[in-house]
C-alpha positions as CSV (number, residue, x, y, z in Angstrom):
1,M,52.8,261.3,-0.3
2,H,55.6,260.3,1.3
3,A,55.4,263.0,3.8
4,D,52.1,261.7,5.3
5,N,53.6,258.5,6.1
6,P,54.0,258.9,10.1
7,R,56.6,256.2,9.8
8,S,58.7,258.4,7.5
9,T,59.2,260.8,10.0
10,R,59.9,258.9,13.3
11,P,63.6,259.2,14.0
12,R,65.6,255.8,13.7
13,R,67.2,254.3,16.2
14,T,70.8,254.3,16.4
15,Q,73.2,251.2,16.2
16,A,73.7,251.5,20.1
17,A,70.3,252.0,20.9
18,R,69.2,248.7,19.0
19,S,72.0,246.8,20.8
20,A,71.1,248.5,24.2
21,A,67.5,247.3,23.5
22,T,68.3,243.8,22.2
23,R,70.9,243.4,25.6
24,A,68.0,244.7,27.3
25,R,65.7,241.4,25.9
26,L,68.6,239.1,26.5
27,V,68.1,240.3,30.4
28,E,64.8,240.4,31.1
29,A,64.2,237.0,29.0
30,T,67.0,235.3,31.3
31,I,65.4,236.5,34.8
32,R,62.2,235.4,33.8
33,C,63.4,232.0,32.8
34,L,65.6,231.9,36.3
35,V,62.4,232.9,38.0
36,E,60.1,230.4,36.0
37,R,62.1,227.6,35.6
38,G,64.9,227.8,37.4
39,Y,69.0,227.6,37.2
40,A,68.3,224.5,35.2
41,G,65.9,225.6,32.7
42,T,67.8,228.8,31.9
43,T,69.7,227.4,28.8
44,T,70.4,229.8,26.0
45,V,67.6,228.0,23.4
46,A,65.3,229.1,26.1
47,V,66.3,232.9,26.5
48,C,66.5,233.6,23.0
49,A,63.3,231.7,22.8
50,R,61.6,234.0,25.1
51,S,63.5,237.1,23.7
52,G,63.4,236.7,20.2
53,V,66.7,237.1,20.0
54,S,68.6,234.9,17.8
55,H,72.0,232.8,19.3
56,G,74.4,234.8,17.4
57,S,73.3,237.7,18.5
58,L,73.4,236.5,22.5
59,L,76.9,235.1,21.7
60,H,77.2,238.5,20.6
61,H,76.4,240.8,22.9
62,Y,77.8,238.6,25.9
63,G,79.9,236.1,24.5
64,T,79.1,233.0,27.3
65,R,76.0,232.4,29.1
66,E,77.5,232.9,32.8
67,R,78.4,236.4,31.1
68,L,74.5,237.1,30.7
69,L,73.5,235.4,33.9
70,G,76.2,237.8,35.6
71,A,74.2,240.6,33.9
72,A,70.9,239.2,34.7
73,L,71.9,239.3,38.4
74,D,73.0,242.9,38.3
75,A,69.8,243.8,37.1
76,V,67.8,242.2,39.7
77,Y,70.0,243.8,42.1
78,A,69.3,247.2,40.8
79,R,65.9,246.5,40.4
80,L,65.3,245.5,43.9
81,R,67.5,248.4,45.4
82,S,66.3,251.7,43.3
83,P,62.8,251.5,44.8
84,V,64.5,251.4,48.2
85,I,66.8,254.3,48.3
86,E,64.1,256.5,46.4
87,A,61.5,255.8,49.3
88,I,64.2,256.4,51.9
89,E,65.3,259.3,50.7
90,A,61.9,261.0,49.8
91,L,61.6,261.3,53.4
92,P,62.6,263.6,56.3
93,P,64.7,261.7,58.8
94,G,62.6,260.1,61.1
95,P,60.5,257.1,62.1
96,A,59.1,257.0,59.1
97,R,62.6,257.1,57.4
98,V,63.7,253.8,59.3
99,D,60.3,252.1,58.8
100,A,60.6,252.7,55.0
101,L,64.3,251.2,55.4
102,V,63.1,247.6,56.7
103,D,59.6,248.0,54.7
104,G,61.3,248.5,51.2
105,M,64.6,245.8,52.1
106,A,61.7,243.3,52.9
107,A,59.3,243.6,49.9
108,A,62.9,243.6,47.7
109,F,64.0,240.1,49.3
110,L,60.7,238.9,49.4
111,A,60.1,239.9,45.7
112,P,59.3,237.2,43.1
113,E,62.5,238.2,41.1
114,F,64.7,237.6,44.4
115,K,64.0,233.9,43.1
116,A,66.8,234.7,40.6
117,V,69.3,235.7,42.7
118,V,69.0,232.7,44.8
119,E,69.0,230.2,41.3
120,L,72.6,232.0,40.9
121,W,73.8,232.1,44.5
122,L,73.0,227.8,44.5
123,A,74.4,227.4,41.0
124,A,77.5,229.9,41.8
125,A,78.1,227.4,45.1
126,N,78.5,224.2,42.5
127,Q,79.5,225.5,39.3
128,T,83.2,227.2,39.4
129,D,82.3,228.8,35.9
130,V,79.0,230.4,36.8
131,G,80.7,231.3,40.4
132,W,83.3,233.4,37.9
133,A,80.8,235.6,36.6
134,V,78.0,236.0,39.8
135,W,80.2,236.6,42.8
136,P,81.6,239.6,42.0
137,E,78.0,240.7,41.7
138,A,76.8,239.4,44.4
139,Q,80.1,241.0,46.2
140,A,79.6,244.1,44.6
141,F,75.7,244.0,46.5
142,D,76.7,243.0,49.8
143,A,79.7,245.9,49.7
144,A,77.3,248.7,49.0
145,I,74.8,248.2,51.8
146,L,76.4,249.8,54.4
147,P,78.0,253.0,53.0
148,L,74.8,253.3,51.5
149,A,73.3,253.0,55.2
150,E,75.8,255.4,55.9
151,R,74.6,258.0,53.6
152,L,70.8,257.4,54.5
153,F,71.3,257.9,58.1
154,P,74.3,259.7,59.0
155,E,73.9,260.1,62.2
156,A,73.1,257.1,63.6
157,A,76.3,255.8,61.8
158,R,78.4,258.4,64.1
159,R,76.5,258.1,66.9
160,N,75.8,254.5,67.5
161,P,79.3,252.6,67.3
162,D,77.3,249.3,67.0
163,F,75.6,250.9,63.4
164,A,77.2,247.8,61.0
165,V,76.4,245.0,63.1
166,Y,72.9,246.4,62.9
167,V,72.4,247.1,59.4
168,S,73.9,243.6,58.9
169,L,71.3,242.3,61.4
170,L,69.1,243.3,59.1
171,F,70.2,242.7,56.0
172,Q,70.9,239.5,56.9
173,A,67.9,238.6,58.3
174,L,65.6,239.9,55.6
175,Q,68.2,238.2,53.2
176,G,67.2,235.1,55.1
177,M,63.3,235.5,54.9
178,G,63.9,236.3,51.0
179,L,65.7,232.7,50.6
180,A,63.6,230.6,52.5
181,R,60.5,232.0,50.5
182,A,61.8,231.9,47.3
183,T,62.4,228.0,48.1
184,W,59.9,227.2,50.4
185,P,57.1,229.3,50.4
186,G,54.6,227.8,52.9
187,G,50.9,228.8,53.7
188,E,49.5,231.2,55.6
189,E,51.0,230.7,58.4
190,A,54.7,231.1,57.3
191,G,53.6,234.7,56.0
192,A,52.1,235.8,59.4
193,M,55.2,234.7,61.1
194,R,57.5,236.5,58.6
195,G,55.3,239.6,59.5
196,R,56.0,239.6,62.9
197,V,59.3,238.9,62.4
198,Q,59.5,242.2,60.3
199,A,57.7,243.8,62.8
200,L,60.6,242.7,65.6
201,L,63.4,243.8,62.8
202,T,61.7,247.2,62.9
203,R,61.4,247.8,66.6
204,I,65.6,246.9,66.9
205,V,66.6,248.6,64.1
206,R,64.1,252.2,64.9
207,D,66.0,251.7,68.6
208,A,68.9,251.6,67.0
209,L,69.0,254.1,64.9
210,E,66.8,256.8,66.6
211,P,68.1,258.9,68.9
212,A,65.8,258.6,72.5
213,G,62.7,260.9,72.5
214,N,62.0,260.6,68.8
């Protein structure tokens, strides 16, 4: 009977949902290609093969490879940023929240997916067409850091005149560590040094963001 067929009761996805799923597959395949094969290996042919999406469908949804790369960068940034914000907001104000900030940012910039960001940075620095697609996403991510820190640490932002400088120090240092790891991972000694640097950054930022006596 038709009514006994479980597939007949399954709701059909709308065209919008199917399009969103296709775009997500293309973006995910692009990220994986960037991480595993680098920018040079992230061709539309490779992305289509990995995603199972036709080249015509890729062009329909993104138009150009560069626009797909921009969407991939935006997705990576969102993926790295969201867990950090959620972890901090789940904690009350205090040293634990500062530690969560440093630990979360370090985990984000040292994550394997950060290599996709590095690959796109380097490509954008050398190819104007890639830069047009990539730099707006990168600049938006950078510009959101200070307002986000001010929202998460409002008292410190009001109290410390150098708040923006400390936030920039933390951001630039951890991002630099992520860049170094993505391009030259090193061995156990390099990992141990990164741990010591992170611990020092935690102490510096805690002193800057927490009132005396906390």
